[in-house]
C-alpha positions as CSV (number, residue, x, y, z in Angstrom):
1,M,148.2,18.8,24.3
2,T,149.8,20.9,27.1
3,K,148.1,20.4,30.5
4,T,147.9,23.4,32.9
5,I,148.0,23.1,36.7
6,L,148.4,26.4,38.4
7,L,149.4,27.1,41.9
8,A,146.7,29.7,42.6
9,T,148.0,33.2,42.3
10,T,146.7,36.5,43.4
11,A,146.4,37.7,39.8
12,A,144.3,34.7,38.8
13,L,141.9,34.5,41.8
14,A,142.0,37.5,44.1
15,I,138.6,39.2,44.4
16,G,138.5,42.9,44.8
17,A,136.2,44.4,47.4
18,A,132.8,45.0,45.8
19,A,129.7,46.9,46.8
20,P,126.5,45.0,47.5
21,A,125.1,43.5,44.3
22,L,122.3,45.2,42.4
23,A,118.9,43.5,42.3
24,D,119.5,42.2,38.8
25,T,123.1,41.0,39.3
26,A,124.1,38.0,41.4
27,P,127.1,38.3,43.7
28,A,130.4,37.1,42.3
29,P,131.1,33.5,43.0
30,Q,133.2,32.8,46.1
31,T,136.6,31.6,45.0
32,A,139.7,30.6,47.0
33,Q,142.0,33.4,47.9
34,A,145.5,32.6,46.9
35,Q,148.5,33.9,48.8
36,D,149.3,30.3,49.7
37,Q,150.4,27.3,47.8
38,G,147.5,25.1,49.1
39,V,145.1,25.9,46.3
40,L,145.7,24.2,42.9
41,V,143.8,25.5,39.9
42,F,142.9,23.2,37.0
43,T,141.8,24.9,33.7
44,P,139.8,23.1,31.0
45,D,142.9,22.4,28.9
46,F,144.1,20.0,31.6
47,F,141.2,17.7,30.9
48,A,141.2,18.0,27.1
49,D,142.8,14.6,26.5
50,A,140.0,13.0,28.4
51,R,137.3,14.6,26.3
52,P,134.9,15.2,29.3
53,N,131.2,15.5,28.6
54,T,130.2,16.9,32.0
55,A,131.7,18.8,34.8
56,L,131.6,15.6,36.9
57,D,133.9,13.9,34.4
58,M,136.4,16.8,35.0
59,V,136.2,16.6,38.8
60,N,136.7,12.8,38.7
61,R,140.0,13.5,36.8
62,V,141.5,15.9,39.4
63,P,144.6,14.2,40.8
64,G,144.4,13.4,44.5
65,F,140.7,14.1,44.8
66,S,137.8,11.6,45.4
67,V,134.2,12.8,45.3
68,N,132.4,12.4,48.7
69,D,128.7,13.4,48.7
70,G,128.4,13.2,52.5
71,D,126.7,10.6,54.6
72,G,123.2,12.2,54.6
73,A,123.0,12.3,58.4
74,R,120.6,14.6,60.1
75,G,121.5,18.3,60.1
76,F,123.6,20.2,57.6
77,E,126.9,20.9,59.4
78,G,129.2,18.0,58.8
79,A,126.7,16.0,56.7
80,V,127.3,17.4,53.3
81,G,129.9,16.7,50.6
82,N,133.3,17.9,49.5
83,I,132.2,19.7,46.3
84,L,131.3,23.4,46.0
85,I,129.9,25.1,43.0
86,N,130.8,28.8,42.7
87,G,131.9,28.6,46.4
88,S,128.7,27.2,47.8
89,R,127.1,23.8,48.4
90,P,123.8,22.9,46.6
91,A,120.5,24.0,48.1
92,S,119.6,20.5,49.3
93,K,121.6,17.7,51.0
94,N,120.2,15.1,48.5
95,D,120.9,17.3,45.5
96,T,124.6,16.4,45.9
97,G,127.5,18.1,44.3
98,S,128.0,15.1,42.0
99,N,124.4,15.4,40.9
100,V,124.8,19.1,40.1
101,L,128.0,18.5,38.2
102,G,126.5,15.5,36.3
103,R,123.9,17.8,34.7
104,T,126.4,20.5,33.9
105,V,128.1,20.2,30.5
106,A,131.9,20.5,30.5
107,T,132.0,23.6,28.3
108,Q,130.4,25.6,31.2
109,V,133.4,25.0,33.5
110,E,135.8,28.0,33.8
111,R,138.2,26.3,36.2
112,I,138.3,23.9,39.2
113,E,140.1,24.9,42.4
114,L,141.4,22.2,44.6
115,V,141.6,23.6,48.1
116,R,143.9,21.7,50.3
117,G,143.7,22.3,54.1
118,G,141.5,25.4,54.0
119,A,141.4,28.9,52.5
120,P,139.5,32.1,53.5
121,G,136.0,32.2,52.1
122,I,135.8,28.4,51.6
123,D,133.6,26.4,53.9
124,M,135.6,23.1,54.3
125,Q,132.9,21.4,56.5
126,G,135.6,19.3,58.2
127,Y,137.2,18.0,55.0
128,S,140.9,18.3,54.4
129,V,140.4,18.7,50.7
130,V,137.5,20.2,48.7
131,A,136.9,21.0,45.0
132,N,135.4,24.4,44.1
133,V,134.0,24.3,40.6
134,I,133.7,27.8,39.0
135,L,131.2,28.0,36.2
136,K,131.0,30.5,33.4
137,T,128.3,33.2,33.2
138,T,126.7,32.6,29.8
139,S,123.4,32.2,28.0
140,S,122.8,28.6,26.9
141,R,120.5,25.6,26.8
142,E,122.1,22.3,28.0
143,H,120.7,18.8,27.6
144,V,122.2,15.7,29.1
145,L,120.6,12.3,28.1
146,N,121.7,9.1,29.8
147,W,120.7,5.5,29.1
148,N,122.2,2.7,31.3
149,A,121.8,-1.0,31.8
150,S,123.1,-3.6,34.3
151,L,123.2,-7.1,32.8
152,F,123.7,-10.0,35.2
153,E,124.9,-13.4,34.0
154,G,122.0,-15.7,35.0
155,G,120.2,-13.0,36.9
156,R,117.8,-10.1,36.5
157,N,118.7,-7.4,34.0
158,L,118.0,-3.8,34.9
159,F,117.5,-0.7,32.6
160,G,117.3,3.0,33.5
161,G,118.0,6.4,32.2
162,S,117.7,10.1,32.8
163,Y,117.1,13.4,31.1
164,Q,118.5,16.7,32.4
165,F,117.8,20.2,31.0
166,T,119.4,23.4,32.2
167,A,118.8,26.9,30.8
168,R,121.2,29.7,31.6
169,E,120.6,33.4,31.0
170,G,123.6,35.2,32.6
171,D,123.1,35.0,36.3
172,R,119.8,33.2,36.1
173,T,119.5,29.5,35.6
174,W,116.7,26.9,35.8
175,G,116.4,23.3,35.0
176,V,114.5,20.0,35.4
177,T,115.7,16.4,35.8
178,L,113.7,13.3,35.1
179,S,115.2,10.1,36.3
180,D,114.4,6.4,36.2
181,G,117.1,4.9,38.3
182,I,118.2,1.3,39.0
183,S,120.0,-0.3,41.9
184,S,121.4,-3.8,42.5
185,S,123.9,-5.8,44.6
186,D,127.2,-7.0,43.3
187,S,126.9,-10.0,45.7
188,N,124.0,-11.5,43.8
189,G,124.7,-15.1,42.9
190,A,124.4,-18.9,43.6
191,G,126.3,-21.2,45.9
192,R,126.1,-23.6,48.8
193,V,125.2,-23.4,52.5
194,L,126.9,-25.8,54.9
195,R,126.0,-25.9,58.6
196,F,128.1,-27.9,61.1
197,D,127.6,-28.7,64.8
198,A,130.3,-28.1,67.4
199,N,131.9,-31.4,66.6
200,G,132.0,-30.8,62.8
201,A,129.1,-33.0,61.9
202,V,127.1,-31.7,58.9
203,L,123.6,-30.4,59.8
204,R,122.8,-28.8,56.5
205,D,124.1,-29.1,53.0
206,E,121.8,-27.0,50.7
207,T,122.1,-25.1,47.5
208,Y,121.8,-21.3,47.7
209,Y,120.4,-18.6,45.3
210,N,119.8,-14.9,45.9
211,D,118.9,-11.7,44.1
212,N,118.7,-8.1,45.1
213,Y,117.4,-5.3,42.9
214,G,115.4,-2.1,42.9
215,G,115.0,1.3,41.4
216,G,113.2,4.6,41.5
217,S,111.6,7.3,39.5
218,S,111.9,11.0,40.4
219,I,111.6,14.5,39.1
220,R,113.6,17.5,40.3
221,G,113.5,21.2,39.5
222,N,116.1,23.8,40.1
223,Y,116.0,27.6,39.9
224,S,118.7,30.2,40.6
225,S,118.5,34.0,40.2
226,P,119.5,37.4,41.5
227,F,117.1,38.4,44.2
228,M,116.8,41.4,46.5
229,G,120.5,42.4,46.2
230,G,121.7,38.9,46.5
231,K,121.1,35.4,45.0
232,I,118.6,32.7,45.6
233,D,118.9,29.0,44.8
234,L,115.8,26.8,44.9
235,T,115.4,23.1,44.4
236,A,112.6,20.6,44.8
237,R,112.2,16.8,44.3
238,Y,109.7,14.1,44.5
239,G,110.3,10.4,43.9
240,I,109.2,6.8,44.5
241,N,111.6,3.9,45.2
242,D,111.5,0.2,45.7
243,W,113.9,-2.5,46.8
244,H,113.5,-6.3,46.7
245,S,115.6,-9.0,48.2
246,F,115.2,-12.7,47.8
247,S,117.1,-15.8,48.9
248,R,116.4,-19.5,48.6
249,Q,118.0,-22.6,50.1
250,T,117.1,-26.0,48.8
251,A,117.9,-29.7,49.3
252,P,115.9,-32.9,48.7
253,D,112.5,-32.2,50.4
254,I,113.8,-29.0,51.9
255,L,112.9,-25.4,51.0
256,R,113.8,-22.2,52.9
257,E,112.8,-18.8,51.5
258,N,113.4,-15.3,52.7
259,L,111.9,-12.2,51.0
260,Y,112.2,-8.5,51.7
261,D,110.2,-5.8,49.9
262,S,110.4,-2.1,50.5
263,D,108.4,0.7,48.9
264,S,108.9,4.4,49.7
265,K,107.9,7.9,48.6
266,S,110.1,10.9,49.4
267,G,110.4,14.5,48.6
268,E,112.3,17.6,49.5
269,F,112.5,21.4,49.2
270,G,115.6,23.5,49.6
271,A,116.4,27.2,49.4
272,V,119.7,29.1,49.9
273,Y,119.8,32.9,49.9
274,T,123.2,34.7,49.8
275,R,123.8,38.5,49.9
276,P,126.7,40.8,50.6
277,L,125.8,43.1,53.5
278,S,128.9,45.3,52.9
279,Q,132.2,45.1,51.2
280,K,133.5,42.6,53.7
281,L,130.3,41.1,55.2
282,K,128.3,38.3,53.5
283,L,125.1,36.7,54.6
284,E,124.0,33.1,53.9
285,T,120.6,31.6,54.9
286,R,119.5,28.1,54.2
287,F,116.2,26.2,54.5
288,I,115.7,22.5,53.9
289,H,112.7,20.3,54.4
290,E,112.7,16.5,53.6
291,F,109.9,14.0,54.0
292,S,109.3,10.3,53.3
293,E,106.8,7.4,53.7
294,F,107.8,3.8,53.7
295,E,106.3,0.3,53.8
296,D,108.5,-2.7,54.4
297,L,107.7,-6.4,54.6
298,S,110.0,-9.3,55.5
299,T,108.8,-12.9,55.0
300,S,110.4,-16.2,55.9
301,R,109.0,-19.6,54.8
302,T,110.4,-23.1,55.6
303,R,109.3,-26.5,54.4
304,L,110.9,-29.8,55.6
305,G,109.5,-32.7,53.6
306,A,105.7,-32.3,53.5
307,V,105.6,-30.2,56.7
308,A,105.6,-26.4,56.3
309,S,106.8,-24.4,59.3
310,P,104.7,-21.4,60.4
311,E,105.3,-18.4,58.2
312,Q,107.1,-15.5,59.8
313,L,106.2,-12.0,58.9
314,F,107.7,-8.7,60.0
315,S,106.1,-5.5,58.7
316,S,107.1,-1.9,59.2
317,D,105.1,1.2,58.0
318,G,105.9,4.7,58.8
319,N,107.0,8.2,57.8
320,A,109.9,10.5,58.6
321,S,110.8,14.2,58.1
322,E,113.5,16.7,58.7
323,T,113.4,20.5,58.7
324,I,116.5,22.7,58.9
325,L,116.9,26.4,59.2
326,R,120.5,27.7,59.1
327,G,122.1,31.1,58.8
328,L,125.7,32.4,58.9
329,V,127.6,35.7,58.4
330,R,131.1,35.6,57.0
331,Y,133.4,38.6,57.6
332,E,136.4,39.0,55.4
333,R,138.8,41.0,57.5
334,S,141.5,40.9,54.9
335,P,142.5,38.7,51.9
336,S,144.3,36.4,54.4
337,M,141.8,36.3,57.2
338,D,138.1,35.7,57.6
339,F,135.6,34.9,60.3
340,E,132.3,33.0,60.2
341,T,129.5,32.7,62.8
342,G,126.0,31.4,62.7
343,G,123.5,29.0,63.9
344,E,121.3,26.1,62.9
345,I,118.0,24.7,64.3
346,A,116.5,21.4,63.2
347,Y,113.5,19.2,63.8
348,N,113.6,15.5,63.0
349,M,110.9,12.9,63.3
350,L,110.3,9.2,62.7
351,E,107.0,7.5,63.3
352,T,106.8,3.7,62.7
353,D,104.4,0.8,63.4
354,Q,105.8,-2.7,63.3
355,A,104.4,-6.1,63.7
356,Y,106.0,-9.6,64.0
357,S,104.0,-12.8,63.7
358,V,104.7,-16.5,63.5
359,G,102.0,-18.6,61.9
360,G,99.6,-15.7,62.1
361,V,100.1,-15.3,65.9
362,R,101.5,-11.9,66.9
363,V,104.7,-11.9,68.9
364,P,105.3,-8.9,71.2
365,L,108.3,-6.7,70.5
366,P,110.0,-4.1,72.6
367,S,109.4,-0.6,71.0
368,A,107.3,-2.0,68.1
369,S,105.3,1.2,67.6
370,V,107.2,4.4,68.3
371,K,107.5,8.0,67.4
372,V,110.9,9.6,67.8
373,E,111.4,13.3,67.7
374,E,114.5,15.5,68.0
375,T,114.8,19.2,68.3
376,R,118.4,20.5,68.0
377,G,120.1,23.8,68.0
378,E,123.7,24.6,67.2
379,L,125.8,27.8,67.4
380,F,129.1,27.9,65.6
381,G,132.1,30.1,64.9
382,K,135.1,29.7,62.7
383,A,138.2,31.7,61.8
384,T,140.6,31.0,58.8
385,W,144.0,32.7,58.8
386,R,146.5,32.5,56.0
387,I,149.6,33.3,58.2
388,N,151.9,33.4,55.2
389,P,152.2,31.6,51.8
390,K,153.2,28.4,53.6
391,W,150.9,28.3,56.6
392,T,147.1,28.3,56.8
393,L,145.2,27.8,60.1
394,E,141.5,27.1,60.6
395,S,139.9,26.9,64.0
396,G,136.3,26.7,65.1
397,L,133.9,25.8,67.8
398,R,130.4,24.3,67.5
399,L,128.0,24.1,70.5
400,E,125.2,21.6,70.0
401,S,122.2,21.1,72.3
402,S,119.5,18.6,71.5
403,T,116.5,16.9,73.0
404,I,115.3,13.5,71.8
405,S,111.9,12.2,72.9
406,Q,110.2,8.9,72.3
407,S,106.5,8.1,72.6
408,G,104.4,5.1,71.8
409,D,105.2,1.7,73.3
410,A,107.9,3.3,75.3
411,S,108.2,6.9,76.5
412,Q,111.4,8.7,77.3
413,E,113.1,12.0,76.8
414,K,116.8,12.8,76.9
415,S,118.8,16.0,76.4
416,F,122.4,16.3,75.3
417,F,125.0,19.0,75.0
418,F,128.3,18.8,73.1
419,A,131.1,21.3,72.6
420,K,132.9,20.4,69.3
421,P,136.1,22.3,68.7
422,R,138.1,21.9,65.5
423,L,141.6,22.9,64.5
424,L,143.1,22.4,61.1
425,A,146.6,23.5,60.2
426,T,148.2,23.3,56.7
427,W,151.9,23.7,56.0
428,T,153.3,23.9,52.5
429,P,157.0,24.1,52.9
430,M,157.7,24.0,49.2
431,P,155.7,23.5,46.0
432,N,154.1,20.1,45.6
433,N,154.6,19.2,49.3
434,Q,152.0,19.7,52.0
435,L,151.4,18.6,55.6
436,R,147.9,18.8,57.1
437,L,147.1,18.4,60.8
438,R,143.6,18.0,62.1
439,F,142.2,17.8,65.7
440,E,138.5,17.9,66.4
441,R,135.6,16.5,68.3
442,T,132.9,14.9,66.2
443,V,129.5,13.7,67.4
444,G,127.6,11.0,65.4
445,Q,123.9,11.3,64.5
446,L,121.7,8.6,65.8
447,D,119.8,6.4,63.3
448,F,116.2,6.8,64.5
449,G,115.4,3.4,63.1
450,D,117.5,1.9,65.9
451,F,114.9,3.1,68.4
452,A,112.4,0.6,66.8
453,A,112.4,-3.2,66.3
454,S,113.7,-4.8,63.1
455,A,114.3,-8.2,61.5
456,E,116.9,-10.0,59.4
457,F,115.3,-13.4,58.6
458,A,118.1,-14.5,56.3
459,D,120.3,-14.7,59.4
460,E,117.5,-15.7,61.7
461,N,117.6,-12.4,63.6
462,V,114.9,-10.3,65.2
463,F,116.1,-7.1,66.9
464,G,114.4,-5.1,69.5
465,G,114.3,-1.3,69.7
466,N,116.5,0.6,72.2
467,V,115.0,3.7,74.0
468,N,118.4,4.4,75.8
469,L,120.5,5.2,72.7
470,Q,122.7,8.2,72.9
471,P,125.1,9.8,70.4
472,E,128.6,8.4,69.9
473,S,131.4,11.1,70.1
474,R,135.0,11.0,69.0
475,W,138.2,13.0,69.6
476,V,139.9,12.8,66.2
477,S,143.7,13.4,65.7
478,E,144.9,13.2,62.1
479,V,148.1,14.0,60.2
480,T,148.4,13.7,56.4
481,Y,151.5,14.3,54.2
482,E,151.0,14.8,50.4
483,K,153.6,14.8,47.7
484,R,152.8,15.7,44.1
485,F,155.2,14.8,41.2
486,W,155.3,14.3,37.4
487,G,152.2,16.5,36.9
488,E,149.5,14.1,37.9
489,G,151.4,12.0,40.3
490,I,150.6,12.0,44.0
491,V,151.6,10.1,47.2
492,S,149.4,10.8,50.2
493,L,150.0,9.1,53.6
494,G,147.7,9.7,56.6
495,L,147.7,8.6,60.2
496,R,144.6,8.9,62.4
497,H,143.6,8.1,65.9
498,D,140.0,8.3,67.3
499,Q,139.2,8.2,71.0
500,I,135.6,7.0,71.0
501,T,133.1,7.6,73.8
502,D,129.8,5.6,74.0
503,A,130.7,3.5,70.9
504,I,127.6,2.2,69.1
505,D,127.3,-1.6,68.4
506,L,124.9,-4.4,69.4
507,I,123.9,-5.0,73.0
508,P,121.9,-7.9,74.6
509,L,118.2,-7.4,75.6
510,D,116.0,-9.6,77.7
511,G,114.1,-12.4,76.0
512,G,117.0,-13.4,73.9
513,L,116.8,-10.3,71.7
514,A,119.5,-7.8,70.7
515,A,119.5,-4.2,69.8
516,V,121.7,-1.4,68.6
517,G,123.1,0.4,71.7
518,N,126.1,2.0,73.4
519,I,128.6,-0.6,74.5
520,S,131.7,1.1,75.9
521,D,134.5,3.5,75.0
522,G,136.8,2.5,72.2
523,T,139.6,3.5,69.8
524,L,140.3,3.6,66.1
525,D,143.8,3.7,64.7
526,Q,144.0,4.2,60.9
527,L,146.7,4.3,58.2
528,A,145.6,5.6,54.8
529,L,147.8,5.4,51.7
530,N,147.0,6.8,48.2
531,V,149.5,6.6,45.3
532,T,149.0,7.7,41.7
533,V,151.9,7.3,39.3
534,P,151.7,8.7,35.7
535,T,153.4,6.2,33.4
536,D,154.4,8.6,30.5
537,K,158.0,8.6,31.8
538,L,157.9,4.8,32.1
539,G,157.1,4.4,28.5
540,V,153.3,4.0,28.6
541,S,151.7,7.2,27.2
542,G,148.6,8.5,28.9
543,G,148.6,5.9,31.6
544,K,148.2,6.1,35.4
545,F,148.9,3.4,38.0
546,G,147.1,3.7,41.3
547,F,147.1,2.1,44.7
548,R,145.0,3.0,47.7
549,N,144.2,1.3,51.0
550,T,143.0,2.2,54.5
551,W,144.1,-0.1,57.3
552,N,141.9,0.1,60.4
553,K,142.5,-1.2,63.9
554,T,139.6,-0.8,66.4
555,E,139.0,-1.9,69.9
556,V,136.0,-1.9,72.3
557,T,134.9,-4.1,75.2
558,D,132.2,-6.6,74.3
559,P,129.1,-6.1,76.4
560,T,128.4,-9.9,76.5
561,T,131.8,-11.4,77.2
562,G,133.6,-8.4,78.7
563,E,136.6,-9.1,76.5
564,K,138.3,-6.7,74.1
565,R,137.4,-7.1,70.4
566,P,137.1,-5.0,67.2
567,I,134.1,-2.7,66.5
568,S,131.5,-4.4,64.3
569,N,131.5,-4.0,60.6
570,V,134.7,-1.9,60.3
571,R,136.8,-3.3,57.5
572,P,140.4,-3.9,58.7
573,T,141.8,-3.4,55.2
574,Q,140.7,-3.1,51.6
575,A,143.4,-2.5,49.0
576,T,142.5,-1.3,45.5
577,I,145.0,-1.5,42.6
578,T,144.1,0.4,39.4
579,F,145.4,1.3,36.0
580,Q,143.8,3.6,33.4
581,Q,145.0,5.0,30.1
582,D,143.9,7.7,27.6
583,I,144.4,6.8,24.0
584,T,143.6,10.1,22.4
585,S,144.2,8.9,18.8
586,W,141.4,6.4,19.3
587,K,139.2,8.8,21.3
588,L,139.2,6.0,24.0
589,Q,139.9,5.6,27.7
590,W,140.1,2.3,29.4
591,G,141.1,1.0,32.8
592,G,140.7,-1.7,35.4
593,A,140.8,-2.3,39.2
594,W,141.7,-5.3,41.3
595,L,140.7,-5.8,45.0
596,P,142.7,-8.7,46.2
597,L,140.9,-9.1,49.5
598,L,137.9,-7.5,51.3
599,G,135.6,-8.4,54.2
600,Q,134.3,-7.5,57.6
601,K,133.0,-9.0,60.8
602,G,130.1,-8.3,63.2
603,F,129.6,-9.2,66.8
604,Q,126.2,-10.0,68.4
605,P,125.3,-11.4,71.9
606,D,124.4,-14.7,70.3
607,Q,126.6,-15.0,67.3
608,I,129.6,-13.7,65.4
609,S,129.1,-13.2,61.7
610,G,131.2,-11.9,58.8
611,W,131.9,-12.1,55.2
612,R,135.1,-12.3,53.1
613,G,135.7,-11.8,49.4
614,A,138.7,-12.2,47.2
615,D,139.8,-11.3,43.7
616,Y,137.2,-8.6,42.7
617,Y,138.0,-7.4,39.2
618,E,136.6,-4.4,37.2
619,L,137.4,-3.6,33.6
620,W,136.0,-0.7,31.7
621,A,136.4,1.3,28.5
622,E,134.8,4.5,27.3
623,Y,134.7,5.6,23.7
624,K,133.9,9.3,22.8
625,P,133.5,9.5,19.0
626,T,132.4,13.2,19.4
627,P,132.8,15.8,22.2
628,T,129.1,15.3,23.0
629,L,128.7,11.5,22.9
630,S,130.2,8.8,25.1
631,I,129.7,5.1,25.2
632,R,131.0,3.2,28.3
633,G,131.1,-0.5,29.0
634,Q,132.2,-2.2,32.2
635,V,132.4,-5.8,33.4
636,N,132.7,-6.8,37.1
637,I,134.0,-10.3,38.1
638,W,134.0,-11.5,41.6
639,N,135.1,-15.1,42.2
640,D,134.4,-15.6,45.9
641,F,132.0,-14.2,48.5
642,D,131.9,-16.3,51.6
643,L,129.8,-15.6,54.7
644,E,130.3,-17.3,58.0
645,R,128.1,-17.4,61.2
646,T,129.1,-18.9,64.5
647,V,126.0,-19.2,66.7
648,F,126.2,-19.8,70.4
649,A,123.8,-22.0,72.5
650,D,123.6,-19.4,75.3
651,R,125.0,-16.0,76.3
652,V,126.8,-17.1,79.5
653,T,129.2,-19.9,78.7
654,R,128.7,-19.5,74.9
655,P,129.2,-23.0,73.7
656,V,129.0,-23.3,69.9
657,A,125.6,-24.4,68.7
658,F,126.6,-24.5,65.0
659,V,128.8,-22.9,62.4
660,E,127.3,-21.9,59.0
661,N,129.2,-21.2,55.8
662,R,127.4,-19.6,52.9
663,L,129.7,-19.9,49.9
664,I,128.5,-17.7,47.0
665,D,129.9,-17.3,43.5
666,P,128.7,-13.8,42.6
667,R,127.4,-13.3,39.1
668,T,129.5,-11.6,36.6
669,F,127.7,-8.5,35.4
670,W,128.1,-5.9,32.7
671,Q,127.2,-2.3,32.8
672,V,126.5,-0.1,29.7
673,R,126.0,3.6,29.6
674,V,125.3,5.9,26.6
675,R,125.4,9.6,27.3
676,K,124.6,12.4,24.9
677,T,125.0,16.1,25.7
678,F,123.7,18.8,23.4
């Protein structure tokens, strides 16, 4: 089978100027213009050997691209993923690009455009690379049926599934998704807990067992149709979710148990309306509303001999919502230059009531009952200029103003203003070689939960809320070089430096508590390497060897000791080595991954904690007896997962009170998925 990768050409992709669409015809999908070599086009024959069932299967096979559905932070700008469908992102942040592609059968894909570094008409949202999936305009009925299971050796087995239906009638589509999802932790297992005093004497030697699992059921509806000279996309979802965590430590006449249970309900509604205002002017408006309710309970019980210690309970009940209204106008001055301007307003809210008790006696907490509200407005402008076939330049500026207010146990109001420039330059000196430069200012979104108290009984932590939080900002400088070879081969090397202002970590509070807060300015230096080598020329047909890693070096000043240290919970390194192969005569794909070493460390006023793992293996195989049926099996094996806590007796001189090692042998688990499309 001959595979086709096209450098996008004007003949293939250029869109002629069109009059505003009629009421019964949707506007043509936005595609990447193509006078440059920065847009690669993958046609369906490229994926034929892999026998994809869905559009997501195809995108996952695009060389040099990894799906990112965004971090779900508040707002829309900068919080969404790197997948576009017909030139636009889905109507809701939670209805991610991978979700949409997962319910789209592969036969509906006309082509996939890999946009590297930017292109007129394509909203990069800060990504260096995005995938734009262009779908066919047809009449069809599509069904995707999934059944999946996670089977743990010596643990809890989980089962789930989904049904997705999509109807297409030309430019009009509608569909429904029913889902019964499952979730679990790959660190579930049994082991041993050892605690030593400062002199190395054993204080505890106990067996350990833990389990974490959950799931959720949901229904989603989608509708898309020509509307008032343009196109409207609607989506709505409602779901219920639960999560349960359990750990137990035992020794003769000793029992320690920690439990966490969370139940939540959530829903959303999203609408996007796009319309050409003239031959060169396009309007896009977007409305999103999300809401949720939650009930969380943490329980800690200890029994030493016949004496039971007072039970500790930490409960949290509340609700949250977000409403976004966004509009933009895009002006295509020429096939090589366009401008975009618009604005976004948003309202966010979290209201929570918490209670902490020991033996039925309530313990006061700072910011136990709070309501946090944010009103935010943003104006933005962007220009994309394809200078010549080798150079593309994107520049933009976002002006953000917000007010965050808190009421309840603590009352406070703060206002912030940030100017966020962005510059992205792409140079393609010759085919298959590209250099990308990025310089921008980013501003993090605060987690409203950090304004309120919380608890982690398994690590003997109770955190207070912090009314003085403010957003972390970064000046990001990044350069990436990409070389493509042998069809699907790629080498990508990236260097990045972040200058961080008001870095967020943990700070000390009065009464021996700690809270999330701003500690100091800091830095991040990063080296990212991604290598994919097709093995056909090495004698292994249909194979691909891969290596990827990101090395991070961070530095901040510790608020307790005043000394330099890394930022909490940033992994310094995590290499992944992979191999996969298509055996077309067997209608089979198989592959594996090996993570030699992984881990991270966190810093608190009273302790330093972290975890370290080694030799994480993953082996999978997928059999596709027909173009509409796939059967996939996967096994995950992880030999070592070790946690260590060093707890200090006080915050001033910081003598070691004890060191605790939790040595876990994670359970081997199997995953099975059967998918039928029709």
